[in-house]
Each structure stands twice: as C-alpha cells, then as structure tokens.
N, C-alpha and C positions, 0 to 999 in steps of 0.2 A: 228594313233597318235592323241593325244588330248593335247590341250594347254589351260589352264585357270588359272587365278590368284585366290588365296584364299582370303577370307575376310581379311580386314586390321588387325583385331584383331589377326590373326594368324602370322602376319609378324613382329610385334614389338619385340624388345629385352626385355627379362625378366631381372630382377635384376641380376647383375653378382654374381656368386658364386665362392668361393675360389676353386682353383684346388688342394689345399693341396699338394704342391710339397714336396716330401719326399725323401731326398737324401740317398744313401747307406752310412753307417758310414765312409768308407774309401775313398769316392769319392765325398764329398760334394762340393769341389771347382769346379771340372769338371762338376758336375750336374748343379750348379747355373750359370756357364758360358753359359749354354744352355737354362735353364729354370729360369725365374725370381722368386725370393722367394715369391713375392706377386702376382704370376700369378692367373688369374681368368678366369672362363668360362662365355662367353656370350651365352645365350640360344637363338638361331635363329628361331627355329620352333620345334613344338612337335605334338604328336598325331598319330605317325606312329605305325605300328605293330612291325616291326623289321627293323630298318634302317641299311643300309649296303653300301659297295662299292663306297665310294666317289672318285671323280676324278675332278681336277681343269682344266678348259679349259682357257688357257691364252688369246686366241684370242677373246673369248666371255666374259671374266672376270666374269665367273660364275662357280658354283659348281653343278655337277650332282651327285646324290646318289640314291640308290634303296631302296624300301620297298619290300622285296622279297615276303612275304605272300600276299601282296596287288597287286602284279603283276604290279608295277609302278616304273618308274624312275622319280624322282623329279628334278627340277631345282631351285637353289637359287642364287640370286645375290643381291648385296648391293642396286642397284637401283630399282629392280623390286620385291624383296622379293621372295616368294615361288610360284611355279606354276607346274603343271603337264607337264613333258617333253615327256613321252612315256608311253602309256597304251593301250594294254597289253605290258609289257616289255619282257615277255617270251612266255609261252604257250598261244595259242589263247583262249580267254574267252569262257567257256562252253565246251572245248574239253575234252573228256574222257582221263584220264591220268594215274592214279595210282601214282601221284606225290604228295608229301607232300608240296613241295615248287614249285610254278608254275612260279615265276618271275625270271628275271635276277638278278644276285648277283654282283660280282666284275666287275669293269670297268677300262679301261686304254685307253690312246691315242697312236696310232701308229705314225711313223715318219712323216706321212702326215697329222696328226691331226684327223684321222678318229677314231670314238669311237669303241672300242672293248668291247664285253660283254661276260662274263662267264655266259652263259644262263642255269641256273639250270632247268628251266621248259621244254625247248626243248632238253636239254642234249647235247648242242653244244657250240662251241665258234663262236661268230657272229661278223661281222663288219657292222657298220652302214654307208651306203653310202648316196648319195644325195637323197633328198626327202624321207628320212627315209626308203629307200630300204635296206633290210638286206641280207647280203651275209653270207652263212655258210662257215666258214673256216675249221672247224674240227667237225666231228660227230661220228667217229668210230676209234677204234684201233684194228687191226687184225680182221676186219670184225665184231666187237662187239661194241655195243653202249656204250658211256661213262655213268658213274653213274649220276652225276649232277655237271658239271663244276662250280667251286666256286670262284676262284680268278685267276688273271693273272698279269704277269709282262713282259714288252717289253724290250728286250736286245738292246743295241745301234746298233748291227749289223742286227737287224730285226727279230730275232727269238723271239718267244713268249713262255714263260713258264707258264703252268697253272696247277692248282690242281683239283682233281676229287674225293672228298669224297662222301659218300652215303647219305648225309643229305637231298637231295631233294627227295629221294625215300621214298614212304610211306612204312615203315618197315625197312628202312636202309639196312644193310647187308642182312637181311632176305627177302627183297622184291623179288617177282617173276620177277620183271623187271630188276634186277641186272644181267648183262651179263658178267662182268669182274671179275676175281677171286681176284683182289687187289683193293685198293684205291690208285691211283697213282698220280705221278707228271709227266707231259709230256712236251716235247719240240715240238713246231710247227714251222717248217722251212718255209722260204719264198716260197719254191717250193710246199708247201702244205703237205709235208710228216710229219707224227707224230711219235715221238719216246718216248717210256717209259724210263724215266731217274731215277725214284725213285719208288720202289714198296713195301717198308718195313715199311711205316708209317701207323698207324691205321686210323688216321683222318687228312690227309694233308689238310691244310686250307689256311691261308694267305701265300702269296709269294711276295718276293721283291728282287731287285738287288742293288748291291753297285753302286756308281756313275759311275765307269768305266766299270761296267758290269762284273767284274772279280770274283764276289762272289754272290752266290744265297742263300737266306734265306727262310726257310720254317717253318711255325708254325704247330704244331701238336695239335689239339684241343681235345685231349682225356684226360678226367679228371684223368684217371689212369696213363697217361704218358704225362703230359702237358709240352712239351719241344719246344725249337727252335733249329733247326739245320742249319748249314752253310756248303756250298760246294764251293770250288774254281771252276771257270768256265774258260775254254780255249777259244781261238778265234773261234773254231768250235761249241761252245756251249756244249761241253762234260763236265761232272762233275767229279771232283776229289773225294777222299774219304771224307765222312762226318765227321764233328766234332760237338759235342754238344755245342751250344752257352750257353744255360741256361736251367735248369730244375726247373719249377715252380710248380711241383706236390704238394709239401708240402704247397704251398700257397692256393691251391684250396679249396674253402669253402664259406659259405654264407657271411662271413666277408670280402671276397675279390671277389665280383661277376665278372664273366667273365672267359674266357679260351684263350689260345694263338690263335690269329686270324689275322686280317689285320695289315699291317705295312706301315710306311712311312720312307723315307730315307732323311737325311740331306746332304748338299753338302760336308760336311767333313767326311761322312761315318758313322755318328752316326745313329743308328736304333731306331725309335720310334715304339714300338710294343704293340698293345692292348693285354691284358691278365688279369690274376687275379688281381683285385684291380684298374684297369684303364689302363694307358699307361706306360709301362716299357721302360726305356731308356738304350741302350747298346752302349758302345764304340766298334770300329771295332775289337779290340782284344778280345771281348766277355765280358769285364768287365761290370757288372751291376752297373749303375750310380745312379738310383733312379726311382721313380714312380710319375706320375701325377695321382692323385687318382680321380676316378669318382664314384658317388653314385650308378650308375647302371652298368650293364655289357655293355662294349663298344666293338663293333664289328670291327670297322675299323677307319682309319684316313688318312688324306691327307693334304699336304701343299698347300696353296693358297694365294690369294691376292699378296703381294709383296714378298712372300716366307717365311715370318716370322709368318704367321697365320697357325695354325694347326686346321683343321676341324675334328670333331669327330662325327661319327654316334654311338650314345650311347642309345641303346634300342629304346625308343619311341621318342628320342630327337636328334636334330642337334645342336651341340655345336661348339664354336670357342674359341681358346686361343692364345694369342700373346706370341711368344718365341724370345729368342735371336738367337737361331739356325735358319738356313735358309734351305729350301728344295732344292733338286736337280733341276737344270734347270731354276732357277730364276736369273735375273741380276739386 
C-alpha cells in the first residue's frame, strides 16, 4: 500500500461545465424533479488512464475509485484532495499475467464497512481487512477461474452479486486463459458458495440493486446489444425472469460516447446508469427520464457527500454534480 498526496495543482476545481441535462420529451417534469436544469460538473481531478469503480465511504467522508490500467485505487476527499490509496490494486507489479487489465475495477462496502473489490487483475472478488490485508472471497466457479470480475453490488441480506466479463483478459473471449464458457453474473453467499445466476449476456458489466434489494439491474456493455436488464430478487437471492429495462443500441456511436456500464441508485428507486452520452436516468418502472450528458465516455457513478452529490468516473477525469435526488443510505 502506498499513500501520497498529489501536487496542489492537481487538486483544485476546474471551472464548472454544464451537465447539459436533457429530459425525455414525455418526462421533463419527473426528470427536473431529480436533476436541476442548471446542473454543472465540477472537475475534481484528471490525468487517469481509465477511471472506474467509485464508492463513497461515509465514515471517512471520502471517495475511493480505481484506475484499472494503472493498477491503482485513488482516494479523494474535500479536505485532503487526491492521494494514492492502494497500489497495486490488483495483480502484483511485474507478475506474468496474460491480462489486459491488471488492476481492481468495481468496489463496494459490505455491511461492516469493509471494502470489497472486483479484482480484474487477480480474477477474484476480494475483501480488504485491517492493515490492508486482502481476503479472497471468490476465485472459482465449478473449479474454473473467473474471467475478470468487473463490478459488484451488496444485497441487504449479505449476498454479493458480481459480473464477470472477459475485458481483463488479453484477447477477451479468445484468450487462452479463459476457462469458463460464458460471461456470467454470480451470487456470492455469506457461506462462501458461488452460484451462476445469469449466463446469457455477452458483456455483463455494471450491476446495482434497488433500495430494498428486491430488484437487480445489470448493464450489458456490448455495442451490438447495449441494454439494461432487470430481475426481481426474492429473499434467498434467487432471480425471477428478466425484463429489458432499456435498449440503447441505436444510441451507440461517436456522438454519444460510452456504453452501458456502472450504476447508482437513488433512495426513491430511480436508477442513474452510465451509458451512451453520459448518465441515463430511469424510473423504477423502466421509463427513460433523460440524460446528464458528459463529453467523454463515463464508466461509473456513485452518490456521496450528503447523498445529493453524484460522483462520476469519466474517462481520465473525476467529476461531481449536485442533484435534487438523494442516494440510498444517506440521512
């Protein structure tokens, strides 16, 4: 573990840029109840290779996020600015790998406040303990190694859902290291058992849960099938039949950078989902309400501060925007 502060010039806010809130024609009132019409992005830091996986830590009042290619987890706080939190975040530096992405990707907090990492580099789900000791929670399914765990979501009852696309493997689906025939979504139970719950998505990526944990959302970051799916979840963590929340395939292109990726949930069940053009906003019933537009592809987002700040990991930049909506778990 390394901890160091960056030069002061890297810490100051850049001039705020408009978030270009764009409502859907039939849902303008609902959209602007959540997103101010004059919403702007504050640039908090830049210079990353590909920023990802933000998670807010209430006890520390800080944000952790990853730079997957640079094998680093960064820490940002209002008082301290930017510093390295964990390096390497995934595969040990210099280790022979055959991996395209060696660092950790998505992160979450469990019920005890421990940091969980979808560790693309080591192809595991990890938990960070005291003194930065890492415990492997899941590394295999049916005796075969995962592809490259990408994102995770913690259910109120303690199970963890995580996605396992092939993005971390050099060569993707064609990598000689790929051992599983699918790119799956899994459920990790408190007893350590791992269950395959979705096996028919080509590129499962971001994953999120509704406030009550009764619905699971999964983003499929395939430009040929850029969709979000939703599944009802019962008390045992079993999934119901899927329904398609939104198909953004027709939006994919250079004028709308990005693909369905990470997500953040508001306390009212409104989903903020990074995708083509920025952050798309969906009501619980699946209605598309509008988009917070970003100039670059945005990989993920998380609520922080008092719950009304949405942090965005947007390509090489960390951004923040103030919303009327409030994230789950803030009081």
